[in-house]
C-alpha positions in Angstrom: 110.8 127.3 102.7 112.0 126.5 106.2 109.6 125.3 108.8 109.5 127.1 112.2 111.2 124.1 113.7 114.1 124.5 111.3 114.1 128.2 112.0 114.5 127.5 115.7 117.4 125.2 114.9 119.1 128.1 113.1 118.5 130.2 116.3 120.2 127.6 118.5 117.1 125.8 119.9 116.0 122.3 119.3 112.3 121.2 119.3 111.6 117.7 120.7 108.2 116.0 120.8 106.7 115.0 124.1 105.0 112.0 122.7 105.7 108.4 121.4 103.6 105.6 120.1 104.5 102.6 118.0 102.4 103.5 115.0 104.6 106.6 114.3 107.5 104.4 113.1 106.0 102.2 110.4 103.6 104.9 109.2 106.4 107.3 108.4 105.0 109.9 110.7 108.1 110.3 112.7 110.4 110.4 109.7 108.2 113.2 108.2 108.5 115.2 111.5 112.3 114.7 111.5 112.4 115.9 107.9 110.5 119.0 109.1 113.1 119.7 111.8 112.2 117.6 114.8 115.4 116.9 116.7 114.4 114.6 119.6 111.6 112.9 121.6 110.6 112.3 125.2 108.3 109.8 126.8 106.7 109.5 130.2 104.2 107.1 131.9 101.1 109.0 130.9 102.1 108.9 127.2 102.8 105.2 127.4 99.6 104.5 129.3 97.6 106.2 126.5 99.5 104.4 123.8 99.4 100.9 125.3 96.1 100.9 127.0 93.9 102.6 124.4 94.9 101.1 121.1 96.1 97.9 119.5 99.7 98.9 118.5 101.1 96.7 121.3 98.8 93.7 121.1 101.1 91.6 118.9 104.1 92.0 121.2 101.9 91.4 124.3 100.6 88.2 122.8 104.2 86.9 122.3 104.9 87.5 126.0 101.8 85.6 127.3 103.0 82.9 129.7 106.6 84.2 129.5 106.4 87.6 131.2 103.7 88.3 133.8 105.2 91.0 135.9 103.6 94.3 134.8 106.9 96.3 135.3 108.8 93.8 133.2 106.1 93.9 130.5 106.3 97.7 130.4 110.0 97.7 130.0 109.8 95.1 127.2 107.3 97.3 125.3 109.0 100.6 126.1 112.5 99.5 125.3 111.4 98.3 121.8 109.8 101.7 121.1 112.7 103.7 122.5 115.1 101.7 120.3 113.0 102.3 117.2 112.9 106.0 118.0 116.6 106.2 118.7 117.3 104.4 115.4 115.1 107.0 113.5 117.0 109.8 115.1 120.5 108.2 114.7 121.4 109.9 111.4 120.7 113.3 113.1 122.7 112.2 116.1 125.6 111.2 113.9 125.4 114.3 111.7 125.5 116.6 114.8 128.2 114.6 116.5 126.0 113.9 119.4 124.6 117.4 119.8 121.0 116.2 119.1 118.9 113.3 118.1 118.0 112.0 121.6 115.1 110.0 122.9 114.3 109.9 126.6 113.1 107.0 128.8 112.1 107.5 132.4 113.1 105.4 135.4 110.1 104.4 137.4 108.7 107.5 139.1 108.1 105.4 142.2 111.9 105.5 142.8 112.0 109.3 143.0 112.9 109.3 146.7 115.4 106.4 146.5 118.9 107.3 145.3 120.4 103.9 145.0 117.4 102.3 143.3 117.4 105.1 140.8 121.1 104.6 140.0 120.5 100.9 139.5 117.4 101.5 137.3 119.2 104.0 135.1 122.1 101.7 134.5 119.7 98.8 133.7 117.6 100.9 131.2 120.8 102.3 129.6 122.1 98.8 129.1 118.8 97.4 127.8 118.1 100.1 125.3 121.8 99.9 124.1 121.7 103.1 122.0 124.1 106.0 122.3 121.4 108.5 121.8 119.0 107.4 124.6 118.6 109.7 127.6 117.5 108.2 130.9 115.1 110.5 132.8 115.9 111.0 136.5 113.9 113.4 138.7 115.7 116.4 140.1 114.6 115.7 143.6 117.1 115.9 146.5 117.4 112.1 146.3 117.8 112.2 142.5 120.7 114.7 142.5 123.3 112.2 143.6 121.9 109.7 141.2 122.3 112.2 138.4 126.0 112.7 139.3 126.6 108.9 139.6 124.9 108.2 136.2 126.8 110.9 134.4 130.0 109.6 135.9 129.1 106.1 134.7 128.8 107.4 131.1 124.9 107.5 130.9 123.1 110.4 129.2 120.6 112.0 131.6 117.5 114.0 131.2 116.8 115.6 134.6 113.1 116.0 135.1 110.7 117.8 137.5 112.7 121.0 137.9 110.8 124.2 138.8 113.0 126.5 140.9 116.3 128.2 140.3 117.8 126.4 143.2 116.7 123.0 142.0 118.0 123.8 138.5 121.4 124.8 139.9 121.6 121.5 141.9 120.9 119.5 138.8 123.4 121.5 136.7 126.1 121.1 139.4 125.4 117.3 139.6 126.1 117.2 135.8 129.3 119.2 136.1 130.5 117.0 139.1 129.7 113.8 137.2 131.7 115.1 134.2 134.6 116.0 136.4 134.4 112.6 138.1 134.9 111.0 134.6 137.8 113.4 133.8 139.5 112.5 137.1 139.5 108.8 136.2 140.6 109.4 132.7 137.3 108.5 131.0 136.0 110.4 127.9 133.3 113.0 128.3 132.8 114.2 124.8 130.0 111.6 124.1 128.0 112.4 127.3 124.9 114.5 126.9 122.3 115.9 129.4 119.4 118.2 129.6 117.8 119.9 132.6 114.0 119.9 132.1 112.4 123.0 133.7 108.6 122.6 133.8 107.1 125.9 132.8 103.3 126.1 132.4 102.6 124.4 135.7 104.1 127.3 137.5 101.7 129.8 135.9 98.8 127.4 136.6 99.6 127.3 140.3 100.6 130.9 140.7 97.8 132.3 138.7 95.3 130.6 141.1 96.9 132.5 144.0 96.9 135.7 142.0 93.2 135.3 141.1 92.4 135.0 144.7 94.3 138.3 145.4 92.4 140.0 142.6 89.1 138.8 144.0 90.1 140.1 147.4 90.6 143.6 145.9 94.3 143.6 145.1 94.4 145.0 141.6 98.2 144.8 141.4 98.0 141.0 141.2 96.2 141.1 137.9 99.2 142.4 136.1 101.3 139.4 137.1 98.9 136.7 135.8 100.6 134.6 133.1 104.0 136.2 133.6 105.8 134.3 136.4 106.7 131.1 134.6 108.6 132.9 131.8 110.2 135.3 134.3 111.4 132.3 136.3 112.8 130.7 133.1 114.6 133.9 132.2 116.5 133.8 135.6 117.3 130.1 135.1 118.7 130.7 131.7 121.0 133.4 133.1 122.2 130.9 135.7 122.9 128.4 132.9 125.0 131.0 131.1 126.9 131.7 134.3 127.6 128.1 135.0 128.5 126.8 131.6 130.1 129.8 130.0 132.0 130.5 133.2 135.1 129.1 134.9 133.3 126.2 136.5 133.0 124.4 133.2 135.8 126.0 131.2 138.3 123.1 131.4 135.8 120.4 130.9 134.5 122.1 127.8 137.6 123.5 126.4 140.2 120.8 127.1 138.0 117.7 127.2 135.2 118.4 124.7 132.4 118.2 127.2 128.9 119.3 126.1 127.0 121.8 128.1 123.9 120.5 129.9 121.2 122.3 127.9 118.1 123.7 129.7 115.0 122.0 128.3 111.7 123.9 128.6 109.1 121.3 129.5 105.3 121.5 130.0 105.1 124.2 127.3 101.5 123.6 126.2 99.4 126.7 127.2 96.8 125.8 129.8 95.0 129.1 129.9 92.9 129.7 126.8 93.2 133.5 127.4 96.8 133.3 126.3 98.6 132.5 123.1 98.9 128.8 122.4 102.6 129.4 121.7 103.5 131.7 124.6 105.9 129.1 126.1 107.6 128.5 122.7 107.9 132.0 121.2 108.8 133.5 124.5 111.5 131.0 125.4 113.8 131.1 122.4 117.4 130.8 123.4 120.7 129.3 122.2 121.8 126.0 123.6 118.3 125.1 124.7 115.6 122.5 124.0 111.8 123.0 124.0 109.8 119.7 124.2 106.3 120.3 123.0 103.1 118.2 123.1 101.6 117.3 119.7 99.0 120.1 119.7 101.7 122.7 120.4 103.9 121.3 117.7 101.0 121.6 115.2 100.4 125.2 116.3 104.1 126.0 115.8 104.1 124.6 112.3 100.9 126.3 111.5 101.2 129.8 112.7 104.4 130.1 114.8 106.5 133.3 114.6 109.8 132.8 116.2 112.5 135.4 116.9 116.0 135.1 118.2 116.8 135.1 121.9 113.5 136.2 123.2 114.3 134.8 126.6 116.9 137.6 127.1 114.4 140.3 126.3 113.3 142.5 129.2 115.3 140.7 132.0 114.6 143.6 134.3 110.9 143.2 133.7 111.1 139.5 134.6 113.0 140.3 137.8 110.4 143.0 138.6 107.6 140.5 138.2 109.2 138.1 140.6 109.8 140.9 143.1 106.2 142.0 142.8 105.1 138.5 143.5 107.1 138.4 146.7 105.6 141.7 147.7 102.1 140.1 147.4 103.3 137.6 150.0 103.2 134.8 147.4 106.2 132.5 147.9 107.4 131.1 144.6 109.6 128.7 146.6 106.6 127.3 148.4 104.8 127.0 145.0 107.7 125.1 143.4 108.2 122.8 146.4 104.5 121.9 146.1 104.8 121.3 142.4 107.6 118.9 142.9 105.7 116.9 145.5 102.6 116.9 143.2 104.7 116.0 140.2 106.3 113.0 141.9 102.9 111.8 143.0 101.3 112.4 139.6 104.0 110.6 137.7 103.9 107.7 140.2 100.1 107.5 139.9 100.4 107.5 136.1 103.0 104.8 136.2 100.7 102.6 138.4 97.8 103.3 136.0 100.0 102.3 133.0 101.1 99.1 134.7 97.4 98.3 135.4 96.5 99.0 131.8 99.2 96.7 130.6 98.1 93.9 132.9 94.5 94.4 131.8 95.4 94.4 128.1 97.5 91.2 128.4 94.7 89.4 130.3 92.2 90.4 127.7 94.5 89.1 124.9 95.1 85.8 126.8 91.3 85.1 127.3 90.1 82.1 125.3 87.9 84.1 123.0 90.7 86.5 122.2 93.1 83.6 121.4 90.5 81.9 119.3 89.9 85.1 117.3 93.5 85.2 116.2 93.5 81.7 114.8 
């Protein structure tokens, strides 16, 4: 009997796991998930901080680097690159079988570079070279400074996972950067049929932010606000998906796709774990089924999908008019979705940078502990 992940594959959507830790490889855990239908994986600083700082999976490698590598950033890249390579190798048969349509693993450039275009371009090129796997994706934030870095990286032949997208306008900028990068390669006679990209739209964070504003309206006596709670993030995603169809099924991408074999840049629904316990734990999975998309889920949401998920085809296209009406109603309440998404980008950049700094501190602390005389003696 097919799992719900495999059912989603049949419906045109890939499930990726938003988690990585070294023990998944040797234990067979990752292989088992791939056998059940998992089609990719993403990482971020918070995930690595938990994996490296709160277990012993990385102690052996850290010990080998004592006295050789002391910079925390270099230590992180040494640890992360090894994990990403292992994950890429695990997904390589799927990547080969789908001719590059799936089987990707994402690694993020330092979030501290989110406002620095040239440094982001350089970091993406370095990580691409260091991992040295065709099915790695380098994560670049979709900030105004990140957009030209996306184009340059695609033009250089690097797979890109665009992160921190919330608004329709930011999505369009990221999609256009991908199209421009593909066209840059075509113009110089370079192949484009092996380049892949996803545009990661963060979903649940929108509802978390907007629902706080709606709750305040309800408490102030505006009963109309209550009916919008928990509806805005999916409505926003519906509009973004329609823009995706217009861009990649339309004339702007027709030659690149038809004549040169370019892949579409798939929308990726990120931050799809339900934060509000009043709602279904799978609302951002079952409600966002669409062809040519990815949903990257945290472990608990993946468990829920496998346990009690009920997926149906193309749910994202259901009740488009209702989605538009919800967004119009939000505006009539004088709640600016643009202001909310701008704030979410700023908070996301800061949060990821803070997590990155915490991760570097955890790595330094762990290596110092491993280098202490008592720790060294204990290993003899």
